[in-house]
C-alpha positions as CSV (number, residue, x, y, z in Angstrom):
1,M,15.1,69.9,-2.1
2,K,16.8,67.7,0.4
3,K,13.4,66.5,1.6
4,S,12.3,65.6,-1.9
5,L,15.5,63.6,-2.4
6,V,14.8,61.8,0.9
7,A,11.2,61.0,-0.2
8,V,12.3,59.8,-3.6
9,S,15.0,57.7,-1.9
10,V,12.4,56.1,0.5
11,I,10.1,55.3,-2.4
12,V,13.0,53.7,-4.4
13,V,14.0,51.6,-1.4
14,L,10.4,50.5,-0.7
15,G,9.9,49.8,-4.4
16,A,13.1,47.7,-4.5
17,A,12.1,45.9,-1.3
18,W,8.6,45.1,-2.7
19,T,10.1,44.0,-6.0
20,G,12.6,41.7,-4.2
21,A,9.9,40.3,-1.9
22,S,7.5,39.7,-4.9
23,W,10.3,37.9,-6.8
24,Y,11.1,35.8,-3.8
25,T,7.4,35.0,-3.2
26,G,7.0,33.9,-6.8
27,K,10.0,31.5,-6.3
28,L,8.4,30.3,-3.0
29,I,5.1,29.6,-4.7
30,E,6.8,27.5,-7.3
31,Q,8.5,25.5,-4.6
32,R,5.2,24.8,-2.9
33,M,3.3,23.7,-6.0
34,G,4.6,20.2,-5.6
35,E,3.3,20.1,-2.0
36,L,-0.1,21.4,-3.2
37,V,-0.4,18.7,-5.9
38,N,0.7,16.0,-3.5
39,N,-1.9,17.0,-0.9
40,A,-4.6,17.0,-3.6
41,N,-3.5,13.5,-4.8
42,G,-3.5,12.3,-1.3
43,Q,-7.1,13.3,-0.8
44,I,-8.0,11.6,-4.1
45,R,-6.3,8.4,-3.0
46,T,-8.1,8.5,0.4
47,L,-11.6,9.4,-0.8
48,L,-11.7,8.0,-4.3
49,P,-9.0,5.4,-4.6
50,K,-10.5,3.7,-7.6
51,A,-11.2,6.9,-9.6
52,G,-8.0,6.5,-11.5
53,V,-7.2,10.2,-11.7
54,K,-4.4,12.5,-10.5
55,F,-3.4,16.2,-10.4
56,A,-0.3,17.7,-12.0
57,Y,0.8,21.2,-12.9
58,T,2.3,22.4,-16.2
59,D,3.4,25.5,-18.0
60,Y,4.5,27.5,-15.0
61,Q,5.5,30.9,-16.2
62,R,7.0,33.0,-13.3
63,G,7.1,36.7,-13.7
64,L,8.3,39.5,-11.3
65,F,4.8,40.4,-9.9
66,R,2.6,37.8,-11.6
67,S,2.8,34.2,-12.8
68,Q,0.6,31.7,-14.6
69,V,0.2,28.0,-14.2
70,R,-2.1,25.2,-15.5
71,Y,-3.3,22.5,-13.0
72,V,-4.4,19.4,-14.8
73,L,-6.7,16.6,-13.7
74,Q,-5.9,13.5,-15.8
75,A,-6.0,9.7,-15.9
76,D,-3.6,7.9,-13.5
77,S,-1.9,5.1,-15.4
78,S,-0.9,3.4,-12.1
79,V,-4.5,2.6,-11.2
80,A,-5.9,-0.5,-12.9
81,G,-9.4,-0.8,-14.2
82,E,-11.8,1.8,-15.6
83,K,-11.1,5.4,-14.8
84,A,-13.2,8.5,-14.3
85,L,-11.3,10.1,-17.2
86,K,-10.2,8.4,-20.4
87,D,-6.5,8.4,-21.4
88,G,-5.8,11.7,-23.0
89,D,-8.8,13.5,-21.5
90,E,-7.9,16.5,-19.3
91,V,-9.7,18.9,-16.9
92,V,-7.5,22.0,-16.8
93,F,-7.6,24.8,-14.3
94,I,-5.9,28.0,-15.5
95,E,-4.5,30.1,-12.6
96,T,-3.2,33.7,-12.7
97,I,-1.1,34.4,-9.6
98,D,-0.4,37.8,-8.2
99,H,2.7,37.6,-5.9
100,G,2.8,38.9,-2.3
101,P,3.5,40.4,0.1
102,F,0.9,42.8,-1.2
103,P,-0.7,41.1,-4.3
104,L,-2.1,43.6,-6.8
105,A,-5.4,41.8,-6.9
106,Q,-5.8,42.3,-3.1
107,L,-4.7,45.9,-3.2
108,K,-7.4,46.7,-5.7
109,K,-9.9,45.5,-3.0
110,F,-8.1,47.6,-0.4
111,N,-7.0,44.5,1.4
112,L,-3.6,45.4,3.0
113,I,-3.1,42.1,4.8
114,P,0.3,40.6,3.7
115,S,-0.1,37.3,1.9
116,M,1.9,35.0,-0.3
117,A,-0.3,35.4,-3.3
118,S,-3.7,36.2,-4.8
119,V,-4.9,33.6,-7.3
120,H,-7.6,33.9,-10.0
121,T,-8.8,30.5,-11.3
122,E,-10.9,29.5,-14.3
123,L,-11.8,26.3,-16.0
124,A,-10.3,25.7,-19.5
125,N,-12.3,24.6,-22.5
126,T,-10.9,21.2,-23.2
127,P,-12.3,18.4,-25.4
128,A,-13.3,16.5,-22.2
129,L,-15.6,19.5,-21.2
130,K,-16.9,20.4,-24.6
131,K,-20.6,19.7,-23.7
132,L,-20.3,21.7,-20.5
133,F,-18.9,24.7,-22.3
134,E,-21.8,24.4,-24.8
135,V,-24.2,24.9,-21.9
136,T,-22.2,27.9,-20.6
137,K,-21.8,29.4,-24.1
138,G,-18.1,29.2,-24.0
139,Q,-17.6,30.8,-20.5
140,S,-15.8,29.1,-17.6
141,P,-18.6,27.7,-15.4
142,F,-17.0,29.2,-12.4
143,T,-14.3,31.6,-11.3
144,A,-12.4,31.5,-8.0
145,D,-10.4,34.3,-6.4
146,S,-8.2,33.1,-3.6
147,R,-5.8,34.6,-1.0
148,I,-3.0,32.3,0.1
149,S,-1.3,33.1,3.4
150,Y,2.4,32.6,4.0
151,G,1.4,29.7,6.3
152,G,-0.2,28.0,3.3
153,D,-3.9,28.4,4.3
154,T,-6.3,29.5,1.5
155,S,-9.4,31.7,1.6
156,S,-11.5,31.6,-1.6
157,A,-14.5,33.3,-3.1
158,I,-16.0,31.0,-5.8
159,T,-18.7,32.3,-8.2
160,F,-20.7,30.0,-10.5
161,I,-22.1,31.8,-13.5
162,P,-25.9,32.0,-14.3
163,I,-27.0,29.5,-17.0
164,D,-29.9,29.8,-19.4
165,Y,-29.7,26.8,-21.8
166,Q,-32.2,25.0,-24.0
167,Q,-31.8,22.2,-26.4
168,N,-34.8,20.5,-28.0
169,A,-37.2,19.8,-25.1
170,T,-34.7,20.2,-22.3
171,S,-34.0,23.5,-20.6
172,V,-31.9,24.6,-17.7
173,K,-32.1,27.9,-15.9
174,F,-29.6,28.5,-13.1
175,S,-29.3,31.8,-11.1
176,G,-25.7,31.1,-10.3
177,A,-24.1,30.5,-6.9
178,K,-21.5,31.8,-4.5
179,I,-19.3,29.9,-2.2
180,D,-16.8,31.2,0.4
181,A,-14.3,28.6,1.6
182,D,-11.3,28.6,4.0
183,V,-9.0,25.6,3.6
184,S,-6.0,24.8,5.7
185,R,-2.6,24.1,4.1
186,D,-2.9,20.3,4.5
187,M,-6.6,20.4,3.4
188,R,-7.8,18.7,6.6
189,D,-9.6,21.8,8.0
190,V,-12.4,23.3,5.9
191,K,-14.9,26.1,6.6
192,M,-17.4,26.8,3.8
193,S,-20.6,28.7,3.2
194,G,-22.6,29.0,0.0
195,S,-25.9,30.0,-1.5
196,S,-27.9,29.9,-4.7
197,D,-31.3,31.5,-5.5
198,S,-32.8,29.1,-8.0
199,L,-32.5,26.2,-10.4
200,V,-35.2,25.1,-12.9
201,V,-34.8,22.0,-15.1
202,A,-37.5,21.0,-17.6
203,S,-37.7,18.1,-20.0
204,K,-40.1,15.8,-21.7
205,N,-40.9,12.3,-20.3
206,Q,-41.6,9.1,-22.2
207,W,-45.3,10.2,-22.6
208,D,-44.2,13.5,-24.2
209,Q,-45.3,15.4,-21.1
210,V,-43.2,18.3,-19.8
211,E,-41.8,17.6,-16.4
212,Q,-40.2,20.5,-14.4
213,F,-38.1,20.5,-11.3
214,T,-37.6,23.7,-9.3
215,L,-35.2,24.4,-6.4
216,Q,-35.3,27.8,-4.6
217,G,-33.2,29.3,-1.8
218,L,-30.4,26.8,-1.4
219,S,-27.9,27.5,1.4
220,V,-25.1,25.4,2.8
221,K,-22.6,25.9,5.7
222,S,-19.9,23.6,6.9
223,D,-17.2,23.7,9.6
224,S,-15.3,20.4,9.4
225,K,-11.9,18.8,9.8
226,T,-10.4,15.5,9.1
227,G,-10.3,13.5,12.3
228,K,-7.9,10.9,13.6
229,F,-9.7,8.2,11.6
230,D,-9.4,10.2,8.4
231,L,-13.1,10.8,8.5
232,S,-14.7,14.3,8.3
233,I,-16.1,15.5,11.6
234,G,-17.7,18.8,12.6
235,E,-21.0,20.6,11.8
236,Q,-22.9,21.0,8.5
237,Q,-26.1,22.7,7.7
238,L,-28.2,22.5,4.5
239,G,-31.3,24.5,3.9
240,I,-33.7,24.7,0.9
241,K,-36.6,27.1,0.9
242,Q,-38.7,25.2,-1.7
243,I,-38.5,22.2,-4.0
244,G,-41.2,21.7,-6.6
245,F,-42.3,19.1,-9.2
246,S,-44.8,19.9,-11.9
247,L,-46.3,18.1,-14.9
248,E,-47.6,20.0,-17.9
249,G,-47.6,23.2,-15.9
250,K,-49.6,21.7,-13.0
251,D,-48.1,21.5,-9.5
252,I,-47.6,17.8,-8.5
253,A,-45.6,18.2,-5.2
254,T,-43.9,21.0,-3.3
255,L,-41.6,20.6,-0.3
256,V,-41.3,23.8,1.7
257,G,-38.5,24.6,4.2
258,F,-36.3,21.5,4.1
259,N,-33.4,21.6,6.6
260,L,-30.6,19.2,7.4
261,N,-28.2,19.6,10.3
262,T,-25.4,17.2,11.2
263,Q,-22.9,17.1,14.1
264,L,-20.1,14.6,14.0
265,G,-17.5,14.1,16.7
266,E,-14.9,11.6,17.9
267,T,-13.1,10.3,21.0
268,D,-9.9,8.3,21.2
269,K,-11.7,5.2,19.8
270,D,-15.2,6.0,18.8
271,L,-17.3,8.4,16.7
272,N,-20.6,10.0,17.6
273,G,-23.1,12.1,15.8
274,K,-26.5,13.6,15.4
275,L,-28.5,14.2,12.2
276,T,-31.7,16.3,12.2
277,Y,-34.1,16.6,9.3
278,T,-37.0,19.0,9.3
279,L,-39.7,19.7,6.6
280,D,-42.0,22.7,7.2
281,A,-44.7,21.6,4.7
282,L,-45.5,19.0,2.0
283,K,-48.0,20.0,-0.5
284,V,-49.4,17.6,-3.1
285,Q,-51.5,19.1,-5.9
286,G,-52.2,22.1,-3.6
287,N,-53.2,20.1,-0.6
288,D,-51.2,20.7,2.6
289,F,-50.2,17.2,3.9
290,G,-48.4,18.6,6.9
291,S,-44.8,18.8,8.3
292,G,-42.3,16.3,9.5
293,K,-39.0,15.9,11.4
294,L,-36.4,13.2,12.2
295,A,-33.6,13.3,14.8
296,F,-31.1,10.4,14.6
297,T,-28.2,10.1,16.9
298,F,-25.4,7.5,17.4
299,A,-22.5,7.1,19.8
300,N,-19.6,4.7,20.5
301,L,-19.2,3.6,16.9
302,D,-15.8,2.1,16.5
303,G,-13.6,4.6,14.5
304,Q,-11.2,2.2,12.8
305,S,-14.1,-0.1,11.7
306,L,-16.1,2.8,10.3
307,K,-13.0,4.0,8.4
308,Q,-12.7,0.6,6.8
309,F,-16.4,0.5,6.0
310,A,-16.4,4.0,4.5
311,S,-13.4,3.1,2.3
312,A,-15.1,0.0,1.0
313,Y,-18.4,1.9,0.5
314,N,-16.7,4.7,-1.4
315,Q,-14.9,2.2,-3.7
316,Q,-18.2,0.5,-4.5
317,V,-19.9,3.8,-5.2
318,M,-17.1,4.8,-7.5
319,K,-17.5,1.5,-9.4
320,A,-21.2,2.2,-9.7
321,V,-20.5,5.7,-11.2
322,Q,-18.0,4.2,-13.7
323,A,-20.5,1.5,-14.6
324,G,-23.1,4.1,-15.5
325,E,-26.0,2.7,-17.5
326,N,-24.5,-0.8,-17.4
327,L,-25.0,-1.0,-13.6
328,D,-27.1,-4.0,-12.4
329,P,-29.2,-2.5,-9.5
330,E,-29.7,-5.9,-7.9
331,A,-26.1,-6.9,-8.0
332,Y,-25.1,-3.4,-6.6
333,Q,-27.5,-3.8,-3.7
334,Q,-26.2,-7.3,-2.9
335,Q,-22.6,-6.0,-3.0
336,M,-23.5,-3.1,-0.6
337,T,-25.2,-5.6,1.7
338,E,-22.1,-7.8,1.7
339,I,-19.9,-4.8,2.6
340,L,-22.2,-3.9,5.5
341,L,-22.3,-7.5,6.8
342,A,-18.5,-7.9,6.5
343,N,-17.9,-4.8,8.5
344,L,-20.7,-5.2,11.0
345,P,-18.7,-7.1,13.7
346,G,-16.1,-4.4,13.7
347,L,-18.8,-1.6,13.9
348,L,-20.2,-3.3,17.1
349,K,-16.8,-3.3,18.9
350,G,-17.5,-0.2,20.9
351,N,-21.0,-1.3,22.0
352,P,-22.7,1.5,20.1
353,T,-26.0,3.1,20.7
354,V,-28.5,4.5,18.2
355,S,-31.7,6.4,18.7
356,I,-34.5,8.0,16.8
357,A,-36.1,10.7,18.9
358,P,-38.4,11.5,17.2
359,L,-39.6,10.6,13.8
360,S,-42.9,12.5,13.5
361,W,-45.5,13.8,11.1
362,K,-47.9,16.5,11.9
363,N,-51.0,17.7,10.0
364,A,-54.0,19.9,10.9
365,K,-55.6,17.2,13.1
366,G,-52.6,16.1,15.2
367,E,-49.1,14.7,15.3
368,S,-47.9,11.0,15.1
369,T,-44.5,10.2,16.7
370,F,-42.2,7.3,16.8
371,T,-39.2,7.0,19.1
372,L,-36.5,4.3,19.3
373,N,-33.5,3.7,21.5
374,V,-31.2,0.8,20.9
375,A,-28.1,-0.3,22.8
376,L,-25.9,-2.7,20.8
377,A,-23.2,-5.1,22.0
378,D,-20.2,-6.8,20.4
379,P,-21.2,-10.4,19.9
380,A,-17.6,-11.5,19.9
381,Q,-17.4,-10.5,23.6
382,A,-20.5,-12.4,24.6
383,K,-20.1,-15.4,26.8
384,A,-21.0,-18.8,25.3
385,T,-24.8,-19.2,26.0
386,N,-27.8,-20.7,24.3
387,Q,-29.3,-17.2,23.7
388,P,-30.3,-16.3,20.2
389,L,-27.7,-14.4,18.2
390,L,-30.0,-11.3,18.3
391,A,-29.9,-11.4,22.1
392,Q,-26.1,-11.4,22.0
393,S,-25.9,-8.3,19.7
394,V,-28.7,-6.2,21.3
395,K,-28.5,-5.2,24.9
396,K,-31.6,-3.0,25.1
397,V,-34.5,-1.7,22.9
398,D,-37.0,0.9,23.9
399,A,-39.6,2.0,21.2
400,A,-42.9,3.9,21.3
401,L,-45.4,4.8,18.7
402,T,-48.4,7.2,19.0
403,I,-51.0,7.9,16.2
404,P,-53.9,10.2,16.9
405,M,-56.8,8.7,15.1
406,P,-58.1,12.1,13.7
407,M,-54.7,12.7,12.3
408,A,-54.6,9.4,10.5
409,V,-58.2,9.9,9.2
410,E,-57.2,13.3,7.8
411,L,-54.1,11.8,6.1
412,I,-56.0,8.9,4.5
413,S,-58.8,11.3,3.4
414,Q,-56.3,13.6,1.7
415,V,-54.8,10.7,-0.2
416,A,-58.2,9.5,-1.3
417,R,-59.3,13.0,-2.4
418,L,-56.3,13.1,-4.7
419,Q,-57.8,10.3,-6.7
420,G,-60.9,12.3,-7.3
421,H,-63.4,9.4,-7.3
422,Y,-65.3,10.2,-4.2
423,S,-66.9,13.2,-2.5
424,Q,-65.3,14.7,0.6
425,E,-68.0,13.1,2.8
426,E,-67.4,9.7,1.3
427,T,-63.6,9.9,1.7
428,Q,-64.0,11.0,5.3
429,K,-66.3,8.1,6.1
430,S,-64.1,5.6,4.3
431,A,-61.0,6.9,6.1
432,Q,-62.6,6.6,9.5
433,Q,-63.6,3.0,8.8
434,Q,-60.0,2.2,7.7
435,V,-58.4,3.8,10.8
436,Q,-60.9,2.0,13.1
437,G,-60.1,-1.2,11.3
438,M,-56.4,-0.8,11.7
439,A,-56.9,0.0,15.4
440,A,-59.0,-3.1,15.9
441,M,-56.5,-5.3,14.1
442,G,-53.6,-3.9,16.1
443,Q,-55.4,-4.7,19.3
444,M,-56.4,-8.2,18.1
445,F,-52.8,-9.1,17.4
446,K,-51.7,-7.3,20.7
447,L,-49.5,-4.9,18.7
448,T,-51.2,-1.7,19.8
449,T,-53.7,-0.3,22.3
450,T,-56.3,2.4,21.8
451,K,-57.3,5.0,24.3
452,D,-58.8,8.5,23.9
453,D,-58.7,8.2,20.1
454,V,-55.0,7.6,20.2
455,I,-53.4,4.4,18.8
456,S,-50.3,3.5,20.8
457,S,-47.7,0.9,21.1
458,S,-44.7,0.4,23.4
459,F,-41.9,-2.2,23.2
460,Q,-39.0,-2.8,25.6
461,Y,-36.4,-5.5,25.4
462,A,-33.5,-6.3,27.7
463,D,-31.9,-9.4,29.1
464,N,-33.8,-11.7,26.7
465,Q,-37.1,-10.3,28.1
466,V,-39.8,-8.4,26.1
467,D,-42.4,-6.0,27.4
468,L,-45.0,-5.3,24.7
469,N,-47.7,-2.9,25.8
470,G,-47.3,-4.2,29.4
471,Q,-47.2,-7.9,28.4
472,K,-44.0,-9.5,29.6
473,M,-42.5,-12.5,27.8
474,S,-39.2,-14.0,26.7
475,L,-37.8,-13.2,23.3
476,Q,-38.6,-16.7,22.1
477,E,-42.2,-16.3,23.2
478,F,-42.4,-13.0,21.4
479,V,-41.0,-14.6,18.2
480,G,-43.4,-17.5,18.5
481,L,-46.4,-15.3,19.3
482,F,-46.2,-13.4,16.1
483,G,-44.9,-16.2,13.8
484,M,-41.9,-14.3,12.7
485,F,-40.3,-17.4,11.3
486,G,-43.1,-19.0,9.4
487,G,-46.7,-19.5,10.7
488,P,-47.4,-22.8,12.5
489,D,-43.8,-23.7,12.7
490,A,-42.7,-20.5,14.5
491,E,-42.5,-22.2,17.9
492,D,-40.1,-24.9,16.5
493,D,-38.0,-22.2,14.8
494,S,-37.8,-20.2,18.0
495,N,-36.5,-23.3,19.8
496,E,-33.9,-23.8,17.1
497,L,-32.8,-20.2,17.8
498,E,-32.0,-21.1,21.4
499,T,-29.3,-23.6,20.3
500,V,-27.3,-21.0,18.4
501,P,-23.9,-20.7,20.1
502,A,-22.4,-17.4,20.9
503,T,-20.0,-16.7,18.0
504,P,-18.9,-13.6,16.2
505,V,-20.9,-12.5,13.2
506,P,-19.2,-14.1,10.2
507,D,-17.8,-12.0,7.4
508,A,-19.7,-11.9,4.2
509,P,-18.8,-14.7,1.8
510,A,-16.3,-13.8,-0.9
511,K,-17.6,-13.4,-4.3
């Protein structure tokens, strides 16, 4: 009897302690909501300053073991101009919060790790999202189950529901997707992985033909953090098993095994990175055109200048999104060019280097490759000379190109066979003539050399001297040799270049 009383007493004490801890946790969560909203709004202001939206929370109902709250994305009246959301429109996230230290939602999963809360999130059906909920047949497009530690870090499992939607000639079939994400309290560190099996979108074009886009086997992985320049650094991987395009049920093009890997890092002043693209196969109307890869690296890119450029770029992109169908493509391109030119002097402060090693394409008959290494310089630091402006901004260039002639013949033959006007023998003969003609023309203009059925070209530049396939000349002679500035007057133009003083690259003119 005494033992039973002791056991009951222990249970009562533990229950009281749990109840008190749960009540305290609910109060602590409420206190931290302001911090969460402020962090989210800080990210919006940094990444999308012209979006004109902000987060807020409403209707917080705190219970003993469970609470509910609505997070609202709405128009920000303090931001001038067009906004991503109209005044009165809202995107609402409904959250059900199980309090710690042992949230009931986590106990159901036999997760006994103490945590502040377990949160279930869904998207509310608001007028602003009416069309989206028509596609999902009234269901929230996604649900998220998150565990929040007492330190404020969050681990989430996000599930996007399958979709099978058709309206008139447009149909969407989506297998759904899953994303796992770990986010630090200040949202500066993010680890994420996700996958989706398939997406099929079909619609009719202007000629009343059914076009279909298919994506299979999507996977993403990211381990990134916000660096000292407020730019995301770290590693990301994107993989797609297959992308397909078809017309009236006939395969037009298929991309197999597309992968993208990025690595971005930083030093005290600069950023560096490497981007690698690979494609296992490109098939056009059933014909295997081969595989390709591209590896691009950069180093010593001035961090502060890149931050300014990224901010200006993001603002311009946001304007384009808001403009929608009213966007003028030519004006947009001009504005983006002006942004690049205005920030170019700053981007060159660290004397950056860029390289492509390699860009290649391979088919059944061989592989063509192109490599490029460029060392750039800050023109503002150059001494006053009569060298061309190009010579002040570029320290060194090393480029090489190799094209096996059988590989080029095969590629041109495949393109010709797609047209269907000639026999295989005729297309092969015509392709050989075209490749031989290109090789002869390249040699005539001293751009390439041909040896052992390989078309090659090499170019080196340093200290105002050019080495083109073993021919040494000054940069001015090179420019004059190939008439880069206008045919017969090229020599005069190259002389004019010699008189350009060493001055910093000017900012783009104000509009």
